[in-house]
C-alpha positions in Angstrom: -9.9 24.1 10.6 -7.1 24.9 8.0 -7.8 25.2 4.1 -5.8 23.0 2.1 -4.0 25.9 0.9 -2.8 26.9 4.2 -2.0 23.1 4.8 0.2 23.1 1.3 2.2 26.2 2.2 2.9 25.3 6.0 4.2 21.9 4.7 6.2 23.6 1.9 7.7 25.6 4.4 8.8 22.9 6.6 10.3 21.3 3.2 12.2 24.5 2.8 13.5 24.4 6.4 14.6 20.7 5.9 16.3 21.2 3.0 18.7 23.9 4.2 19.7 22.2 7.6 20.7 19.5 5.2 22.7 21.5 3.4 24.1 23.2 6.6 24.8 19.8 8.0 26.5 18.3 5.3 28.5 21.5 4.8 29.9 21.1 8.3 30.4 17.3 8.2 32.9 18.1 4.9 34.9 20.6 7.0 35.8 18.1 9.3 39.1 16.3 9.9 39.4 12.6 9.8 40.0 12.4 13.4 37.4 14.5 14.3 34.8 11.9 13.3 35.5 9.7 16.2 34.8 12.3 18.7 32.1 11.5 21.4 28.9 13.5 21.5 26.5 14.5 23.9 24.4 11.5 23.0 25.2 8.3 24.7 27.4 6.0 22.9 27.7 7.9 19.6 30.4 9.8 18.2 30.4 12.1 15.2 30.5 9.3 12.8 27.5 7.7 14.5 25.5 10.9 14.2 26.1 11.0 10.7 25.4 7.8 10.1 21.9 8.0 11.8 20.9 10.9 9.7 22.1 9.1 6.5 19.8 5.9 7.7 16.9 8.0 8.1 16.9 10.0 4.8 17.8 7.1 2.9 14.6 5.4 4.4 12.4 8.4 3.7 13.8 8.4 0.1 12.6 4.7 -0.5 16.0 2.7 0.3 15.6 -0.8 1.8 15.4 -0.8 5.6 18.5 -2.2 7.5 18.3 -5.5 9.4 17.6 -4.8 12.9 20.9 -6.2 14.3 21.0 -3.9 17.5 19.6 -4.7 21.0 18.3 -3.2 24.0 20.5 -2.1 26.5 23.0 0.1 27.6 22.2 3.7 25.5 19.8 1.3 23.1 16.4 1.8 24.7 12.9 0.9 23.2 11.8 -0.5 19.8 12.7 3.1 18.3 16.1 2.9 20.0 16.7 -0.6 18.6 15.8 0.7 14.8 18.1 3.8 15.0 21.0 1.9 16.5 20.5 -0.8 13.8 21.0 1.8 11.0 24.1 3.1 12.6 25.3 -0.2 13.0 24.7 -1.0 9.5 27.1 2.0 8.4 29.7 1.5 11.0 32.2 0.6 8.5 31.6 3.2 5.9 34.1 6.0 5.3 33.0 9.8 6.5 32.6 10.6 2.4 30.4 7.6 1.8 27.8 9.0 4.7 28.0 12.4 3.6 27.2 11.3 0.2 24.2 8.9 1.2 22.7 11.9 3.2 23.2 14.4 0.0 21.5 11.8 -2.3 19.0 10.5 -0.3 18.0 14.3 0.6 18.0 15.4 -2.9 16.2 12.8 -4.4 13.5 13.2 -1.9 13.7 16.6 -1.9 13.1 16.4 -5.7 10.2 14.4 -5.2 8.4 16.9 -2.6 8.8 19.6 -5.0 7.3 17.8 -8.0 4.5 16.4 -5.6 4.0 18.4 -2.6 1.7 17.2 0.0 -1.4 19.3 0.7 -2.8 17.6 3.4 -1.0 17.7 6.6 -3.2 14.9 8.3 -2.4 12.5 5.8 -0.4 9.5 6.3 2.8 9.4 3.7 3.3 6.2 2.1 6.8 5.9 3.4 7.9 6.6 7.1 10.2 4.4 9.5 9.2 1.0 10.5 6.6 1.2 13.3 6.1 4.8 12.9 2.7 6.0 11.7 3.0 9.8 11.6 1.2 12.2 9.5 2.4 14.5 7.0 2.5 17.2 9.5 4.4 15.3 12.1 6.7 14.0 9.3 7.7 16.8 7.9 8.1 19.0 10.8 10.2 16.6 12.7 12.9 16.4 9.8 14.2 19.8 10.2 14.3 19.2 14.2 16.3 16.0 14.1 18.8 17.1 11.4 19.6 20.7 13.0 19.7 18.9 16.3 22.3 16.5 15.0 24.0 19.3 13.4 24.4 20.8 16.8 25.8 17.8 18.6 28.6 17.7 15.9 29.7 21.2 16.6 29.7 21.0 20.4 31.9 17.5 20.2 34.3 19.2 17.7 34.3 22.6 19.2 32.9 24.4 16.3 29.8 26.5 17.6 27.4 28.2 15.0 24.3 27.5 13.1 22.1 29.0 15.7 20.6 31.8 13.9 19.5 29.4 10.7 15.7 29.0 9.9 16.2 25.4 11.3 17.5 26.7 14.7 14.3 29.1 15.0 12.2 26.2 13.9 13.5 23.8 16.5 13.1 26.4 19.2 9.5 27.3 18.4 8.8 23.8 18.3 10.2 22.6 21.5 8.7 25.7 23.2 5.1 24.1 22.5 6.1 21.5 25.2 5.7 23.8 27.7 1.9 23.3 28.3 2.2 19.7 28.6 5.0 20.2 31.2 3.3 22.7 33.2 -0.2 20.8 33.4 1.2 17.0 33.7 4.8 16.6 34.6 4.7 19.6 37.0 1.1 19.2 38.1 0.4 22.7 38.2 -3.2 23.7 39.4 -5.8 25.2 37.3 -5.3 28.5 36.7 -1.2 28.5 36.8 0.4 30.5 33.9 3.8 30.4 32.4 5.7 32.1 30.2 8.7 31.0 28.1 10.9 33.6 27.0 13.6 32.1 24.6 15.9 35.0 22.8 15.0 35.3 19.3 11.6 33.6 19.6 8.1 35.3 20.5 7.3 34.4 24.1 5.4 31.3 24.5 2.4 31.4 27.1 0.3 28.8 28.6 -2.1 28.2 31.1 -3.8 25.3 33.1 -7.4 25.0 32.2 -10.0 23.7 34.7 -9.8 20.4 32.9 -6.0 20.1 33.5 -4.6 20.8 30.4 -2.0 23.2 29.5 -3.7 25.4 26.7 -1.5 28.0 24.6 -2.3 31.9 25.0 -2.3 34.3 22.3 -0.4 36.5 24.4 1.7 36.7 27.8 -0.8 37.4 30.7 -0.4 40.5 32.5 1.1 38.8 35.8 2.2 35.2 35.2 2.8 32.9 37.7 6.3 32.1 36.7 8.5 33.3 33.6 11.6 31.4 32.3 13.9 33.2 30.2 17.1 32.0 28.3 19.0 32.0 25.3 18.3 29.5 22.6 21.0 27.5 22.6 20.6 26.7 26.7 16.8 26.1 26.0 17.7 23.6 23.1 20.2 21.7 25.3 17.8 21.4 28.1 14.7 20.7 25.9 16.6 18.4 23.8 17.8 16.6 26.6 21.8 17.1 25.8 23.0 19.1 28.8 21.6 20.6 32.1 22.2 24.2 31.8 24.8 26.3 33.4 23.8 28.1 36.9 22.1 31.5 36.0 21.6 30.4 32.5 17.9 30.4 33.1 16.4 33.3 34.5 13.3 32.3 36.8 10.8 35.1 37.8 7.8 34.7 39.8 7.2 31.2 41.5 10.7 30.2 41.6 9.7 26.7 43.2 7.3 26.1 39.9 10.3 27.3 37.6 12.7 24.9 38.7 10.2 21.9 38.5 9.4 23.2 34.9 13.2 22.9 34.2 13.6 19.5 36.0 10.7 18.1 33.7 11.3 20.1 30.3 13.3 17.3 28.3 11.1 16.5 25.3 13.8 15.1 23.0 16.3 12.7 23.3 
């Protein structure tokens, strides 16, 4: 059980990483040429303008702006209730200029950052007064997810316009470590590995993440890598994020699998946890 002071420090850390991610993302957007805003991204149906509009939508909502009407409908790349919600925010901003989108992101994030500094959350299990329609998240989930979302979309834009970078930022490390936690679920449930199976994920720039399937069929995290793991997956940060983020399949050889290769490739086939 965490102490309130631990909660507050951890949540404050998430806020700092998110704030840096917002500044990095908007700085990138401001450097784009007008024609680059129409460049398709890895996200089906979305170009760079749409990615920026999506970020502007969510940051505006969290800062207290009224919700946009739900004008989207399921179909094509729009799936599920959350898909309709996010697509509606993008459609509401379809006619806005790039400058308007950047300004909305900056203004919304600045307002929210100021509020979070003035009244910092101290209980990660508490529910914020403001989240997204249909989503009931704790402070822990909300503040931990925002750097992930913003940084992932920065990378979407960078790949689309051919401007790699941002892989060594605090948000990059946050995302890689966060996504690595999913390996336990993938190992025990999606890959259906038997009890006693162990897996280690080695992502460059992060500490190894090790998991074991318990007798109850759950993937528990181990404090350190086992002496003889069943399987080890090793790769660079960008490859791992592309794979776990559902953006692209890795190039041949980009992930090194040692140990039980069949299990390793089964893990890779089920590793997508963010779309």
